[in-house]
Structure formats: structure tokens, C-alpha cells
C-alpha positions as CSV (number, residue, x, y, z in Angstrom):
1,M,0.0,0.1,0.1
2,P,1.5,3.5,-1.0
3,L,2.5,5.5,2.2
4,P,-0.2,8.3,1.6
5,A,-2.9,5.6,1.4
6,M,-1.5,3.8,4.5
7,A,-1.3,7.0,6.5
8,S,-4.9,7.7,5.6
9,A,-6.0,4.2,6.7
10,V,-4.2,4.5,9.9
11,A,-5.9,7.9,10.6
12,G,-9.3,6.4,9.8
13,L,-8.6,3.6,12.4
14,V,-7.5,6.1,14.9
15,C,-10.7,8.1,14.4
16,L,-12.9,5.0,14.8
17,A,-11.1,4.0,18.0
18,A,-11.7,7.6,19.4
19,L,-15.4,7.4,18.8
20,P,-17.4,7.3,22.0
21,A,-19.2,4.0,22.9
22,V,-22.9,3.9,22.0
23,A,-24.8,5.0,25.0
24,A,-27.3,2.6,26.6
25,P,-31.0,3.4,25.9
26,P,-32.9,4.7,29.0
27,A,-34.0,1.9,31.5
28,P,-37.7,0.9,31.1
29,D,-39.9,1.7,34.1
30,V,-39.9,-1.9,35.5
31,Q,-42.1,-0.9,38.5
32,A,-44.8,0.1,36.0
33,L,-44.2,-3.0,33.8
34,L,-44.6,-5.4,36.7
35,T,-48.4,-5.8,36.5
36,P,-50.5,-7.8,38.8
37,A,-51.0,-10.4,36.2
38,L,-47.3,-10.9,35.7
39,M,-46.7,-11.0,39.4
40,E,-49.4,-13.6,39.6
41,D,-47.8,-15.6,36.8
42,I,-44.3,-15.4,38.5
43,R,-45.6,-16.5,42.0
44,G,-47.5,-19.3,40.3
45,M,-44.5,-20.5,38.7
46,L,-42.6,-20.4,41.9
47,D,-45.3,-22.1,44.0
48,A,-44.7,-25.5,42.0
49,P,-44.4,-28.4,44.3
50,V,-41.0,-29.3,43.1
51,I,-39.6,-25.9,44.3
52,T,-41.4,-26.1,47.7
53,L,-40.3,-29.6,48.3
54,S,-36.8,-28.9,47.3
55,I,-36.4,-25.9,49.6
56,T,-38.0,-27.7,52.5
57,A,-35.8,-30.8,52.1
58,Q,-32.7,-28.7,52.1
59,N,-33.7,-26.6,55.0
60,E,-34.1,-29.9,57.0
61,R,-30.7,-31.2,55.6
62,R,-28.9,-27.9,56.4
63,A,-30.7,-27.4,59.7
64,G,-28.3,-26.3,62.4
65,I,-25.5,-25.3,60.0
66,D,-23.4,-22.4,61.3
67,Q,-21.6,-19.5,59.5
68,A,-18.4,-21.4,59.2
69,G,-20.2,-24.4,57.5
70,I,-21.9,-21.9,55.1
71,D,-18.6,-20.1,54.3
72,K,-17.0,-23.5,53.6
73,L,-19.7,-24.5,51.1
74,D,-19.4,-21.1,49.5
75,A,-15.6,-21.4,49.2
76,E,-16.1,-24.8,47.7
77,W,-18.4,-23.6,45.1
78,K,-16.2,-20.7,44.1
79,A,-13.2,-22.9,43.8
80,Q,-15.1,-25.6,41.7
81,R,-16.2,-23.0,39.2
82,E,-12.4,-23.0,38.1
83,A,-11.9,-26.9,38.6
84,D,-12.7,-29.9,36.4
85,D,-14.2,-31.7,39.5
86,Q,-17.5,-29.9,40.3
87,P,-19.5,-32.1,42.8
88,L,-21.3,-29.4,44.5
89,I,-22.2,-27.5,41.5
90,A,-23.1,-30.7,39.5
91,A,-25.3,-31.8,42.4
92,T,-27.1,-28.4,42.3
93,L,-27.5,-28.1,38.6
94,S,-28.9,-31.7,38.3
95,S,-31.4,-31.3,40.9
96,P,-35.2,-31.5,40.1
97,S,-35.6,-27.8,40.9
98,S,-32.8,-26.7,38.7
99,A,-34.3,-28.8,35.9
100,Y,-37.7,-27.2,36.3
101,L,-36.2,-23.6,36.4
102,T,-34.1,-24.3,33.3
103,Q,-37.3,-25.5,31.7
104,V,-39.1,-22.3,32.6
105,Q,-36.4,-20.0,31.5
106,A,-36.2,-21.8,28.1
107,G,-40.0,-21.5,27.6
108,S,-40.1,-17.9,28.6
109,G,-39.3,-16.5,25.1
110,G,-36.3,-14.4,26.6
111,L,-38.2,-12.9,29.4
112,Y,-36.3,-14.7,32.1
113,A,-32.5,-14.3,32.0
114,A,-31.8,-16.3,35.1
115,L,-33.8,-18.0,37.9
116,F,-32.6,-19.4,41.2
117,V,-34.1,-20.3,44.5
118,M,-32.6,-20.3,47.9
119,D,-33.1,-22.0,51.3
120,A,-33.8,-20.4,54.7
121,N,-30.0,-19.8,55.0
122,G,-29.7,-18.2,51.6
123,L,-27.9,-21.1,50.2
124,N,-28.7,-22.1,46.6
125,V,-31.2,-24.9,46.1
126,G,-32.0,-24.7,42.4
127,Q,-30.9,-22.5,39.5
128,S,-31.1,-22.2,35.8
129,A,-27.4,-21.4,35.4
130,V,-24.3,-21.4,37.5
131,T,-24.1,-18.4,39.9
132,S,-20.8,-16.7,41.0
133,D,-21.5,-17.8,44.6
134,Y,-23.4,-20.5,46.5
135,W,-24.5,-18.4,49.5
136,Q,-26.7,-15.3,48.8
137,G,-27.6,-14.8,52.5
138,D,-25.5,-11.5,52.8
139,E,-26.9,-9.9,49.7
140,D,-30.1,-7.7,49.3
141,K,-32.0,-10.3,47.4
142,F,-32.0,-12.3,50.6
143,T,-31.7,-9.7,53.4
144,K,-34.6,-7.6,51.9
145,T,-36.9,-10.5,51.4
146,F,-36.5,-13.6,53.8
147,P,-36.1,-11.6,57.1
148,V,-38.8,-9.1,56.2
149,G,-41.6,-11.7,55.9
150,P,-43.5,-14.2,53.7
151,D,-44.9,-11.6,51.3
152,A,-41.8,-9.6,50.9
153,V,-40.8,-8.4,47.4
154,F,-37.5,-6.6,46.6
155,L,-37.0,-5.1,43.1
156,D,-33.3,-4.3,42.5
157,A,-32.0,-1.5,40.3
158,P,-31.9,-2.3,36.5
159,E,-28.5,-2.9,34.9
160,F,-27.6,-2.6,31.3
161,D,-25.8,-5.7,29.9
162,D,-23.4,-4.5,27.4
163,G,-23.0,-7.9,25.8
164,L,-26.7,-8.7,25.3
165,K,-27.5,-5.0,24.9
166,V,-30.6,-5.2,27.1
167,W,-31.6,-4.0,30.4
168,L,-31.8,-6.7,33.1
169,V,-33.5,-6.4,36.6
170,Q,-33.6,-8.8,39.5
171,L,-37.0,-9.4,41.1
172,N,-36.5,-11.1,44.6
173,L,-39.3,-12.6,46.5
174,T,-39.8,-14.5,49.7
175,L,-41.2,-18.1,49.3
176,A,-43.5,-19.3,51.7
177,E,-45.5,-22.5,52.6
178,N,-48.6,-22.2,54.8
179,G,-47.9,-18.6,55.5
180,K,-44.3,-19.3,56.8
181,A,-41.1,-18.1,55.0
182,I,-39.2,-21.2,53.8
183,G,-36.7,-19.6,51.3
184,T,-36.4,-16.9,48.6
185,A,-36.3,-16.7,44.8
186,T,-34.5,-14.3,42.4
187,V,-36.1,-13.9,38.9
188,E,-33.8,-11.9,36.6
189,L,-36.1,-10.2,34.1
190,N,-35.1,-9.0,30.7
191,A,-36.6,-5.6,31.1
192,T,-36.1,-4.7,27.6
193,E,-38.2,-7.7,26.4
194,L,-40.7,-6.8,29.0
195,A,-41.2,-3.3,27.7
196,R,-41.4,-4.7,24.2
197,R,-44.2,-7.1,25.1
198,A,-46.0,-4.2,26.7
199,G,-45.5,-2.1,23.6
200,V,-43.7,0.5,25.5
201,A,-41.3,2.9,23.5
202,Y,-38.4,4.1,25.4
């Protein structure tokens, strides 16, 4: 390539590199999009017997676990994410509750980006994908639901996913049986898809 042409090409690349990243669109008003009908659907999905039975069984199995035991399980999970041998992760992902949540996510048409449920200690019971940690008990998704009461709901702030180019938001709910809190659930909603279905321009 002649030097003038090469210089022009390099200058063009420099200009492209200097262009600012495309700004994220405004976040949808998720609070307004969470209609009573949608909330009823979500609660109905989470009230499935496989979820209730799985949480109850783990609560019984983990009864009396102390913080040291919780921290040990969480550390094992994090270490296994980088290892070939993943017994704790494999056992959780192959559980009936995980299979159910994976099917729900797959059948949602992109509305649910992730689903996971936790026991009374904030430890994972079932999930549609691998989470970064096993214990959620120190996070808002648990502290602002389970201790609050059986009907508690906490909607986190939307976050823009640069890879997917969509807004995601976590809806967190206490799960109860016979009016007593037994665990919690996190439903990560694709807020962009939710707005599209509602016919909302933003």
C-alpha cells in the first residue's frame, strides 16, 4: 500500500477508536411494567411443588448449619467454578428444582434471563445457570426478602448488559408455605423484552 494511502487508513482507524461507545438506552420503568397479572404468573411458577419440596428438604438437611459451615460451602462452590471436578455445582444443577427452572427459563421466550431459589440460610437450592457464589444470605436479594416476611418483594435497580444490549433487573421474593417463609427466589427479568411485550417505547 502506498504511504499516503496507508497514512490515511491509519488515521481512519484512529478516528474510529476515538469514537465514544454507544450510550445505553434509558432503562424501562420496570415498576410500571410489573403488572398484577405478571406477578401472579411469577408467583404461580415459583409455587410449583418441586420448588417447595426442594427448599423444605434442604432446610431440613442444612438445619443447624453455622456460619463457618456456610462459608465452607461457598468457598467450595467458588473453587469448583475453576476446577474440572465440580461435585457441589453438579449436584445443584442436576437437581429437580434446577431442571424445572431451566425449563421455565427456556420456555419464557427470553423474558427470564436467570432463575434461582435459595433456602432459609440463603444457600442455593435450584438454578437455571451457574451463579458466582453459593451463598446469597449476605446480599440484598436475601436480606430484603426472607427476614422481612413471607410476602416480601424486593426489586433491584436495572442494569444494562453490554453484551446482550438489554436491560436486566432482578425481582426477589420470599417463598412461603402455609404462610411461613421457607426460602427466597430471584427472577432476573429481561426488562427490554418486558417493555417490548407491553408495547412501551423508551
